[in-house]
C-alpha positions in Angstrom: 135.2 97.1 124.0 131.5 96.4 124.5 129.4 94.4 122.1 126.4 96.8 122.1 126.1 100.6 122.1 122.9 102.5 122.5 122.4 105.3 120.0 122.2 108.0 122.6 125.5 106.9 124.2 127.8 106.9 121.1 130.8 109.1 121.5 133.0 110.4 118.6 135.7 107.9 119.2 133.2 105.1 118.6 132.7 106.0 115.0 134.6 103.1 113.5 132.9 100.7 115.9 129.3 101.7 115.1 129.6 102.6 111.4 128.6 105.8 109.7 124.9 105.3 109.5 124.6 104.8 113.3 127.2 107.4 114.0 125.3 110.2 112.2 122.0 109.2 113.7 123.5 109.2 117.2 124.9 112.6 116.6 121.5 113.9 115.7 119.8 112.2 118.6 122.2 113.7 121.1 121.6 117.2 119.7 117.9 116.9 120.3 116.6 115.7 117.0 113.8 113.1 117.1 115.5 109.9 116.1 114.2 106.3 116.3 116.0 104.7 119.3 118.1 101.6 119.0 121.3 99.9 119.8 124.3 99.0 117.6 126.0 95.6 117.5 129.6 96.8 117.2 132.0 96.0 114.3 134.4 94.4 116.9 131.7 91.9 117.7 131.7 90.6 114.1 135.5 90.5 114.1 135.6 88.5 117.4 132.9 86.2 116.0 134.9 85.4 112.9 138.1 84.8 114.9 136.3 82.3 117.1 135.0 80.2 114.1 136.5 76.8 113.4 137.4 77.3 109.8 138.1 74.0 107.9 139.2 75.9 104.8 142.8 77.2 105.1 141.9 80.2 102.9 139.6 81.5 105.6 141.7 80.7 108.6 142.9 84.2 109.1 139.8 85.9 107.7 139.5 88.9 110.1 143.1 89.9 109.4 143.3 88.7 105.8 142.7 90.6 102.6 141.1 87.4 101.1 142.5 88.2 97.7 140.7 86.1 95.2 140.3 86.1 91.4 137.1 88.2 91.2 137.0 87.8 87.4 136.5 84.1 87.9 132.8 84.2 88.6 132.6 80.5 89.4 135.3 80.7 92.1 133.9 83.9 93.4 130.4 82.5 93.9 131.7 79.3 95.5 133.9 81.2 98.0 131.0 83.6 98.9 128.6 80.7 99.3 131.0 78.8 101.7 131.6 81.9 103.8 128.0 82.8 104.2 126.9 79.2 105.0 129.6 78.9 107.6 128.6 82.2 109.3 124.9 81.2 109.3 125.7 77.8 110.8 128.0 79.0 113.6 126.4 79.7 117.0 126.6 83.1 118.6 128.5 83.4 121.9 126.3 83.0 125.0 127.5 86.4 126.3 126.3 88.1 123.2 123.0 86.4 123.2 122.4 87.5 126.8 123.2 91.1 125.9 120.9 91.0 122.9 118.1 89.5 125.0 118.4 92.2 127.6 118.6 95.0 125.1 115.6 93.9 123.0 113.5 93.5 126.1 113.5 97.3 126.4 111.7 97.6 123.0 108.8 95.3 123.9 107.8 95.1 120.3 107.2 92.2 117.9 109.3 93.3 114.9 112.8 94.6 114.5 114.8 95.9 111.6 118.6 95.1 111.4 120.4 97.7 109.3 124.0 97.5 108.2 126.2 100.4 109.4 129.6 100.4 107.6 132.7 102.4 108.0 136.4 102.1 106.8 139.3 101.6 109.1 140.3 105.1 110.3 144.0 104.2 109.9 143.4 103.5 106.2 141.2 106.5 105.6 142.0 110.1 105.9 139.3 112.0 107.7 139.2 114.6 105.0 138.7 112.1 102.3 135.0 112.9 101.7 134.7 110.7 98.6 135.7 107.5 100.5 133.4 108.5 103.3 130.6 108.8 100.8 131.7 105.5 99.3 131.3 103.7 102.7 128.0 105.4 103.4 126.5 104.6 100.0 127.9 101.1 99.8 125.3 99.9 102.3 123.3 99.1 99.2 125.5 96.1 98.9 124.4 94.8 102.2 120.7 93.8 102.7 118.9 94.8 105.8 116.8 92.2 107.6 113.4 92.4 109.1 112.8 89.8 111.9 110.7 89.0 114.9 112.1 90.2 118.3 112.6 86.8 119.8 116.2 85.8 120.4 116.4 83.0 117.9 115.1 85.2 115.0 117.3 88.1 116.0 120.4 85.9 116.1 119.7 84.5 112.7 119.0 88.0 111.3 122.2 89.3 112.7 124.2 86.5 111.0 122.4 87.2 107.7 123.5 90.8 107.8 127.0 89.8 108.6 127.0 87.3 105.8 126.1 90.1 103.4 129.7 91.4 103.7 130.9 88.2 102.1 128.4 88.0 99.2 129.9 87.7 95.8 128.8 91.2 94.9 130.4 92.7 98.0 133.7 90.7 97.6 133.9 91.9 94.0 133.1 95.5 94.8 135.7 96.0 97.6 138.5 94.1 95.8 137.9 96.1 92.7 138.3 99.2 94.8 141.6 97.8 96.2 140.1 98.0 99.7 141.0 94.9 101.7 138.4 93.3 103.9 140.3 94.0 107.1 139.8 97.7 106.5 136.0 97.3 106.6 134.1 97.8 109.8 130.6 96.3 109.8 128.3 97.2 112.6 124.5 96.4 112.8 121.9 99.0 113.9 118.9 97.3 115.6 115.7 99.3 115.9 112.1 98.5 116.6 109.7 98.6 113.7 106.2 100.0 113.8 103.5 101.2 111.3 103.9 104.6 109.8 101.4 107.0 108.3 104.0 108.2 105.7 107.7 108.2 105.0 110.1 109.9 102.6 113.2 112.1 102.3 114.3 115.7 102.4 117.1 116.8 100.0 118.5 120.0 101.5 120.7 122.9 100.4 121.1 126.4 101.7 118.4 127.7 99.3 115.9 124.9 98.8 114.4 121.8 100.3 113.0 119.0 98.1 110.6 116.9 100.1 109.4 113.5 98.8 106.6 111.6 100.6 104.6 108.4 100.2 102.0 106.6 102.3 103.1 103.9 104.7 106.5 102.2 104.6 109.1 103.5 102.1 109.4 100.2 100.3 107.1 101.3 97.4 109.0 104.5 97.0 112.5 102.9 96.9 111.3 100.2 94.5 109.9 102.8 92.1 106.4 101.4 92.5 105.0 104.9 93.2 105.8 108.4 92.2 105.9 110.3 95.5 104.3 113.6 96.3 106.8 116.4 95.8 107.0 119.7 97.7 109.5 122.5 97.0 110.3 124.7 100.0 112.4 127.8 100.4 115.1 126.8 103.0 115.3 130.3 104.4 111.7 131.4 104.7 110.1 128.0 105.0 107.5 129.0 102.4 106.1 126.3 100.1 107.0 127.2 96.5 105.2 124.4 94.7 103.4 121.1 95.3 103.1 118.2 93.0 100.7 115.3 93.6 102.4 112.0 92.9 101.0 108.7 91.5 100.3 106.3 94.3 98.3 103.1 93.9 99.8 100.8 96.6 101.6 101.1 99.9 103.4 98.7 102.3 102.7 98.0 106.0 103.6 95.5 108.7 101.2 92.5 109.0 99.4 92.3 112.3 101.8 94.8 113.9 102.1 95.0 117.7 100.4 98.1 119.2 102.0 97.9 122.6 102.0 101.3 124.2 104.7 100.7 126.8 107.7 103.0 127.1 110.9 102.2 125.2 114.1 103.0 127.1 117.7 101.9 127.2 119.0 100.1 130.3 118.3 102.0 133.5 121.9 102.9 134.0 121.7 105.0 130.9 119.6 108.1 130.4 115.9 107.3 129.7 114.3 108.0 126.4 110.7 109.1 127.0 109.0 108.0 123.8 106.2 105.6 123.2 106.8 102.2 121.7 104.3 102.9 119.1 106.4 105.7 117.9 109.2 103.9 116.3 109.3 102.8 112.7 112.3 103.2 110.4 111.2 103.5 106.8 113.0 101.7 104.0 116.5 103.1 103.8 116.7 105.2 100.7 120.2 106.6 100.9 120.1 108.9 97.9 117.3 106.8 96.4 118.8 105.5 93.1 122.3 105.1 94.4 121.5 103.1 97.4 118.0 101.5 97.7 117.7 99.3 100.7 115.9 96.0 100.2 114.2 94.4 103.1 114.2 90.6 103.2 110.6 89.8 102.1 108.9 87.8 104.8 105.2 87.5 103.9 104.2 87.3 107.5 106.0 90.6 108.4 105.3 93.0 105.5 102.4 93.2 103.1 101.1 95.3 100.2 97.7 97.0 100.3 95.8 99.2 97.8 95.2 102.8 98.5 91.7 104.3 98.3 90.7 106.9 95.8 90.8 109.5 98.5 94.4 108.5 99.5 95.5 108.5 95.9 94.1 112.0 95.1 95.1 113.7 98.3 98.6 114.9 99.3 100.3 112.6 101.8 101.5 115.4 104.0 99.4 118.2 105.5 101.0 121.7 105.5 101.6 121.3 109.2 103.6 118.2 108.6 105.6 119.9 105.9 106.5 122.7 108.3 107.6 120.2 110.9 110.0 118.7 108.3 111.1 122.1 107.3 111.9 122.9 111.0 114.1 119.8 111.3 116.0 120.7 108.0 116.5 124.3 109.1 117.9 123.0 112.4 120.4 120.9 110.5 121.3 123.8 108.3 121.8 126.0 111.3 124.1 123.4 112.8 126.5 123.9 109.8 125.3 121.1 107.5 124.9 122.8 104.1 124.2 119.8 101.9 122.5 116.7 103.2 119.6 114.2 102.9 117.3 113.3 105.7 115.0 110.2 105.8 112.0 110.5 108.0 108.8 108.8 109.1 105.5 110.2 110.2 103.6 108.3 112.9 100.1 108.3 114.3 99.2 111.1 116.8 100.5 110.3 120.3 99.8 112.5 123.3 102.9 114.5 124.3 105.0 112.8 121.7 106.4 113.9 118.3 104.8 112.4 115.2 107.9 112.9 113.1 111.2 111.0 113.4 114.5 110.8 111.5 115.8 107.5 110.4 118.8 108.5 108.3 121.2 111.4 107.7 123.4 111.5 104.7 125.9 114.4 104.3 126.5 115.3 100.6 129.7 116.5 99.0 128.0 117.9 95.9 124.8 119.8 95.3 121.7 117.6 95.5 119.6 117.8 92.4 116.0 116.5 91.9 117.3 114.5 88.9 119.2 112.3 91.2 116.1 110.7 92.5 114.9 107.3 91.4 111.4 108.5 90.7 109.8 111.0 88.3 109.6 114.6 89.3 107.5 117.5 88.1 108.7 118.4 84.6 109.2 122.0 85.7 111.9 120.7 88.2 113.8 118.7 85.7 117.0 120.6 84.8 118.3 120.6 81.3 121.5 122.2 82.4 124.7 120.3 83.4 124.0 118.9 86.9 126.4 117.1 89.2 124.7 114.3 91.2 127.8 112.4 92.3 131.4 113.6 92.5 132.4 113.6 88.9 129.0 112.7 87.4 127.6 115.1 84.8 124.4 115.2 82.9 125.3 115.5 79.2 122.0 114.9 77.4 118.3 114.2 77.7 116.1 112.2 75.3 113.1 110.0 75.0 112.8 107.3 77.6 111.7 104.3 75.6 112.8 101.4 77.9 113.1 101.8 81.6 116.0 100.8 83.8 119.5 102.0 84.8 122.9 101.0 83.4 126.5 102.0 84.0 129.1 100.9 81.5 131.6 102.0 78.9 130.3 103.5 75.6 130.6 101.8 72.2 129.9 104.5 69.6 128.9 103.3 66.1 128.2 105.8 63.4 127.8 103.6 60.4 124.4 102.0 60.6 124.5 100.5 57.1 127.1 97.9 58.0 126.7 95.3 60.7 129.4 96.2 63.4 131.4 93.1 64.1 133.7 94.7 66.6 131.0 95.6 69.2 132.1 94.9 72.8 129.4 93.1 74.8 128.0 94.7 77.9 128.8 98.2 76.8 126.3 101.0 76.0 125.5 101.1 72.3 125.4 104.6 71.0 124.3 105.1 67.4 122.3 107.4 65.0 119.6 104.7 64.7 119.1 101.1 66.0 118.4 98.9 63.0 116.6 95.7 63.7 119.3 93.6 62.2 121.4 94.7 65.2 119.3 92.5 67.5 122.3 90.5 68.6 124.0 93.8 69.7 120.8 94.9 71.5 120.7 91.7 73.4 124.3 92.1 74.5 124.1 95.8 75.3 124.1 97.3 78.8 121.9 100.1 77.4 121.0 101.8 74.2 121.3 105.5 73.1 120.2 106.7 69.6 119.8 110.0 67.8 116.5 108.8 66.1 113.6 106.6 67.1 110.5 106.7 69.1 108.6 105.0 71.8 106.8 102.6 69.4 109.7 101.7 67.2 110.4 98.0 67.0 113.9 98.5 68.4 112.3 100.2 71.5 109.8 97.3 71.8 112.6 94.8 71.7 114.5 96.8 74.3 111.5 96.7 76.7 111.1 93.0 76.2 114.7 92.3 76.9 114.9 94.7 79.8 117.6 96.9 78.2 117.4 100.6 79.2 117.1 102.8 76.2 117.0 106.5 75.4 116.3 107.7 71.9 115.8 111.0 70.1 119.1 112.6 71.4 120.4 114.9 68.6 124.1 114.5 67.7 124.8 112.2 70.7 127.3 110.3 68.6 129.3 113.5 68.4 129.2 114.1 72.1 130.3 110.7 73.3 133.5 108.8 72.6 133.9 105.0 72.7 135.3 104.0 76.1 133.8 106.8 78.1 132.0 105.7 81.3 128.3 106.5 81.1 125.2 106.2 83.2 122.0 105.7 81.2 118.8 106.5 83.2 116.1 104.9 81.1 113.5 105.9 83.6 113.8 109.6 82.8 115.7 109.7 79.5 118.9 111.1 81.1 122.5 110.3 80.1 125.4 111.1 82.4 129.2 111.0 82.1 130.9 109.4 85.1 134.3 109.1 86.6 135.2 105.7 88.1 134.4 106.5 91.8 131.0 108.0 91.1 130.2 105.1 88.9 130.9 102.6 91.6 128.8 104.5 94.1 125.9 104.5 91.8 126.4 100.9 90.6 125.9 99.6 94.1 122.3 100.8 94.3 121.6 99.8 90.7 122.8 96.3 91.2 120.9 95.8 94.4 117.7 97.2 92.9 117.8 95.1 89.8 118.2 91.9 91.8 115.3 92.3 94.1 112.5 93.7 92.1 109.2 92.3 93.4 106.9 90.1 91.3 103.2 89.8 91.6 102.2 86.5 93.2 99.5 84.4 91.6 97.9 84.4 95.1 97.1 88.1 94.7 93.6 89.3 94.0 92.0 87.9 90.8 91.1 90.2 88.0 87.9 90.4 85.9 89.9 92.1 83.1 92.3 89.6 81.4 95.9 90.6 81.7 98.2 89.3 79.0 101.8 89.9 77.9 103.5 91.1 74.7 106.6 89.0 74.1 108.5 88.0 71.0 112.0 87.0 72.0 112.4 83.2 72.6 115.0 83.8 75.4 112.3 85.6 77.3 109.6 83.0 77.1 110.1 81.2 80.4 110.4 84.4 82.3 107.2 85.8 80.7 105.3 82.5 81.3 106.0 82.8 85.0 104.4 86.2 85.2 100.8 86.4 86.5 99.3 86.7 83.0 96.6 84.8 81.1 98.5 84.3 77.9 100.4 86.1 75.2 98.4 88.9 73.7 100.9 89.8 71.0 103.7 87.7 69.6 105.2 89.7 66.7 106.3 87.4 63.9 108.9 89.8 62.5 110.6 90.3 65.8 110.6 86.5 66.5 112.1 85.9 63.0 115.0 88.1 63.8 116.0 85.8 66.6 115.5 82.5 64.8 116.5 83.3 61.3 120.1 84.3 62.0 119.2 88.0 61.9 118.2 87.8 58.2 115.0 88.8 56.5 112.7 85.8 55.7 112.8 86.7 52.0 116.6 86.2 52.1 115.9 82.6 53.2 113.5 82.1 50.3 116.1 83.5 47.9 118.6 81.0 49.2 116.1 78.1 48.7 115.8 77.5 52.4 112.1 77.4 52.6 111.8 74.1 54.5 114.4 75.2 57.1 112.6 78.5 57.6 109.3 76.6 58.3 111.1 74.3 60.7 112.8 77.0 62.7 109.7 79.2 62.9 107.6 76.3 64.0 110.0 75.3 66.7 110.2 78.9 68.0 106.4 79.3 68.1 106.1 75.9 69.8 108.3 77.2 72.6 105.7 79.9 73.3 102.8 77.4 73.0 104.4 74.9 75.4 105.4 77.5 78.0 102.0 79.1 78.1 99.8 76.0 77.6 96.8 76.0 78.1 96.8 79.8 78.0 96.3 81.4 74.6 99.1 82.7 72.4 98.1 85.3 69.7 100.6 85.1 66.9 100.6 88.2 64.8 101.8 87.4 61.3 104.5 89.4 59.5 104.2 93.2 59.3 107.4 94.5 57.8 107.8 98.3 57.9 110.4 98.9 55.3 112.4 101.6 57.0 113.1 99.3 59.9 114.2 96.4 57.6 115.9 98.4 54.9 119.3 97.0 55.9 118.2 93.4 55.5 119.5 92.8 52.0 116.8 91.0 50.1 114.4 91.4 47.2 111.2 91.9 49.1 108.3 92.8 46.9 108.0 96.4 45.9 109.8 98.1 48.8 108.9 101.6 49.7 110.5 104.0 52.2 107.3 105.2 53.8 106.8 103.8 57.2 103.1 104.3 57.5 101.5 103.7 54.1 104.0 101.2 52.6 103.9 97.6 51.7 102.6 96.4 55.1 100.3 93.8 56.7 97.5 92.1 54.9 97.9 94.1 51.7 101.5 92.7 51.2 100.0 89.2 51.5 97.8 89.9 48.5 100.8 91.2 46.5 102.9 88.1 47.3 101.3 85.5 49.6 104.4 83.2 49.7 105.6 84.2 53.2 102.1 84.3 54.7 101.4 80.8 53.4 104.6 79.6 55.1 103.4 81.1 58.4 100.1 79.3 58.0 102.0 76.1 57.4 103.9 76.6 60.6 100.6 77.1 62.5 99.1 74.0 60.9 102.1 71.9 62.0 101.6 73.1 65.5 98.0 72.2 65.5 98.7 68.7 64.3 101.3 68.4 67.1 98.6 69.2 69.6 99.4 72.9 70.2 95.8 74.2 69.9 96.4 77.3 72.0 98.0 79.3 69.2 95.7 81.8 67.4 96.2 84.1 64.5 96.2 87.9 64.6 96.3 89.7 61.2 98.2 93.0 61.1 97.4 96.3 59.4 94.2 95.3 57.7 93.0 98.2 55.5 89.9 96.7 53.9 87.4 93.9 54.4 88.5 92.5 51.1 92.1 92.1 52.4 90.7 90.2 55.4 88.5 87.9 53.2 91.6 87.1 51.1 93.6 86.1 54.2 90.7 84.1 55.7 90.5 82.0 52.6 94.2 81.1 52.9 93.7 80.3 56.5 90.9 77.9 55.7 92.9 76.3 52.9 95.7 75.7 55.4 93.2 73.7 57.5 93.5 75.9 60.6 89.7 76.4 61.0 89.2 72.7 61.4 90.2 73.0 65.0 87.1 74.3 66.8 88.8 76.6 69.3 91.0 78.3 66.7 90.5 82.1 66.5 91.1 84.5 63.7 91.5 88.1 64.9 92.6 91.3 63.3 94.5 94.3 64.6 92.3 97.3 65.0 94.8 100.0 64.0 93.6 101.4 60.7 90.6 103.8 60.9 88.6 101.7 58.4 88.2 99.0 61.1 86.7 101.7 63.4 84.1 102.6 60.8 83.4 99.1 59.3 83.7 96.8 62.2 80.2 95.2 61.6 81.3 94.4 58.0 84.5 92.8 59.3 82.6 90.7 61.8 80.2 89.6 59.1 83.2 88.5 57.0 84.5 86.3 59.8 86.5 88.4 62.2 86.3 86.7 65.6 88.1 89.3 67.7 90.0 92.5 67.6 93.2 93.8 69.3 93.5 97.6 69.4 97.0 98.7 68.3 97.2 102.2 69.8 100.6 102.9 68.2 99.4 102.8 64.5 95.9 104.0 65.4 97.2 107.1 67.0 99.6 108.0 64.2 97.0 107.5 61.5 94.3 109.4 63.4 96.6 112.3 64.2 98.8 112.2 61.0 101.9 111.8 63.2 104.9 109.6 62.3 105.2 107.5 65.5 109.0 107.0 64.9 109.9 110.7 64.5 111.4 111.8 67.8 110.8 115.4 66.8 107.1 114.8 66.9 107.0 112.9 70.2 105.1 115.7 71.9 102.3 115.5 69.3 102.0 111.7 69.4 99.4 111.6 72.1 97.4 108.4 72.8 95.2 110.4 75.2 94.1 112.8 72.5 90.2 113.1 72.5 89.9 111.6 69.0 92.1 108.6 69.9 90.1 108.0 73.2 86.8 108.3 71.3 88.0 105.8 68.7 89.2 103.3 71.3 85.9 103.6 73.3 83.9 103.1 70.1 85.8 100.0 69.1 85.4 98.5 72.6 81.7 99.2 72.8 80.9 98.2 69.3 82.8 94.9 69.7 80.7 94.1 72.8 77.6 94.8 70.9 78.7 92.5 68.1 79.6 89.8 70.6 83.4 89.5 69.8 86.3 90.0 72.3 88.3 93.1 72.3 91.8 93.5 73.6 94.4 96.3 73.5 98.1 95.7 73.0 99.6 99.1 72.3 101.8 101.2 74.5 99.1 103.6 75.7 98.1 101.8 78.9 101.7 101.6 80.0 102.6 105.2 79.2 99.4 106.5 80.7 98.2 104.3 83.6 95.2 106.6 84.1 93.9 105.4 80.8 93.3 101.9 82.3 90.3 103.2 84.3 88.8 104.5 81.0 89.4 101.1 79.3 87.8 99.1 82.1 84.9 101.5 82.2 84.3 101.2 78.5 84.4 97.4 78.8 87.8 96.3 77.6 88.1 92.5 78.0 91.9 92.2 78.0 95.0 94.3 78.2 98.4 93.1 76.9 101.6 94.8 78.0 105.3 94.3 77.9 106.8 92.0 80.6 108.3 94.9 82.6 104.9 96.6 82.8 102.9 93.5 84.1 103.4 94.4 87.7 102.3 98.0 87.6 99.4 97.2 85.2 98.2 94.4 87.5 97.9 96.6 90.5 96.3 99.4 88.6 93.7 97.0 87.3 93.1 95.7 90.8 92.6 99.3 92.1 90.3 100.2 89.2 88.2 97.1 89.4 87.7 97.4 93.1 86.7 101.1 92.6 84.2 100.1 90.0 82.9 97.2 92.0 83.8 94.6 89.3 84.9 92.1 91.9 81.3 91.3 92.6 80.8 90.3 89.0 83.3 87.5 89.2 82.1 83.9 89.2 82.7 82.2 92.5 
């Protein structure tokens, strides 16, 4: 059997040799669909290569015919075996005969960049042709195997090919297939090689007999698959082709090839085969987005090959596709429907206009076995298209509830349902999905160990939601009676991006898990070499185990370190007053000092703004202690600076911690006072700060949270009393201005940080702070929930924005875009 097959020459009997991805594309190309040309390195080539290797480890000696059964629950052994296998494959030379074939084949492309895409199938003797779920499994499982982008020279191609082969033996892949009881010798891995060129746009079509859901974004599909943009959305009638609705997405960035080749020579297979009359500049496969969430493809990031760029205001505010482009896509989908395909997904690219050549090409075809639903996509869709009915998105996957998305991310795991929130649950199983009426803060150890969180109560700004975002735990709250709908042990999928909760069977869970795992491991991070900002970007972080991760983000310091959340981690999940009752004052000071020091050291010399204790009783009511005068009201209770006046004991201990830090040389820690209602409260606190000796350090700063309306009206008085800076807390400011309990899920639609009164209050605080000569920051959730608010903040003159770690990337790029649009870059010092 040959090593290479051209796409337009693949016959039905070659299916196992070329893999499902290449097989379906070949089928379309031979029926006249516009498909990016390419060739396939057959699965037999890999098998022959493995057989020819000189294995020194007996375990691998019969690898091509061996099941390689290993203890997949022994992670150390699994990682070691995977590493040995991949290193051996990377080091082994390719046969000269194969190298010669590759050299001849790639010469027909005459382009600088190639993409190598895994194309997998299962042994036809081990798989019944009618077993559609296993076919889907093989097609979706490509998310386990990373594609490679490489130069077209022979050395780069050979290395890229071995890297794709090595993906089959990654720890994740070995675990996945053995857990499915599918031996390695039943897997057939081919590699589809295609030329890569720039694209105007890319996206997908989800097709049924009645509707077409079209998603599009500018440039390569990387930004779409990574969730960095919300694509444009077009709903089209499958029968008539009429556009039913259009929804503009949210696009700030796009991806392109760096210094791409613009050769205009013809691409054709060898002369002995039928010629393909298409220009070389026509071919560019977008990012493989097989069913988006389930199977995102992640290109190996080579800075010299792919780069990010900012979209102009015109690009952001206009639809990616013209109506003529939509009709061309509709035409292709209708062709596929007429050919008997009733449920499928197409991936496509749109290329620059070329004389006598199509602008539109297909790069993937995925047949579906269940109806395709917009809720299965990994990006947000128009609210009018989000179904509240039971919707199947995988075989056996069912939407059972929708709530508030308070922490993004995806998780698939068994459920642990806990109905008693007044007793700490000692039997909780780690790495399961915690389902409860509420999420008390004394459950922090459970939150840290949870795969995801679901609760009947709670809002976006609750402390539990804040912790979930810091820890990267997907969370959905405000789901009525969810503890009655789910039983412990059930397999669930929590979609924290859209607030969806699904019940899964095992097969559909595994299909979805492939894409989830691959996605979570390759999230991009903003490089410190990216464009500098005029507006200071900072991070909100309070969990000690997140310090190093946060310190490596492209931020200028910690804008908000919440003392009460920090204390939960370092005080054995007990209220500080309990420690005082137990006569453990000195130990409390020691632990808190050590914890704050970790932040100071990690961010040095960048500033860390430590916000002193602000206990909201309803969130700490299960911490059994005799805190002074507790009240059950979450807004107007014994909070912030007023509580210090009632009993200054705990506040004085915090000041003692900061004083110790200063004496140890940590002069980058500053104090942020919470929930200051009156100037008199501030003056009282300032006196205690002075008595603690903190103001003896010249660069020490004493700020207040601007979250009570009195600060809005009396800011000059506060500054005269000694306030050196303010940080706007949009969570409390919004609820106090609108009279809305921020933690009441039933009032979530009324809790609106973009309400005119809230925006006017924020603008006034920023502008008045500038007039008074003090810095002004914002640390609430508003800029994250509503990125369009960032432009207003910059326009008003905000000096810094502080967000949760998982929002740093998106906020950074939005700031870059806004500042460039406003011309702030010219104001930077050289």
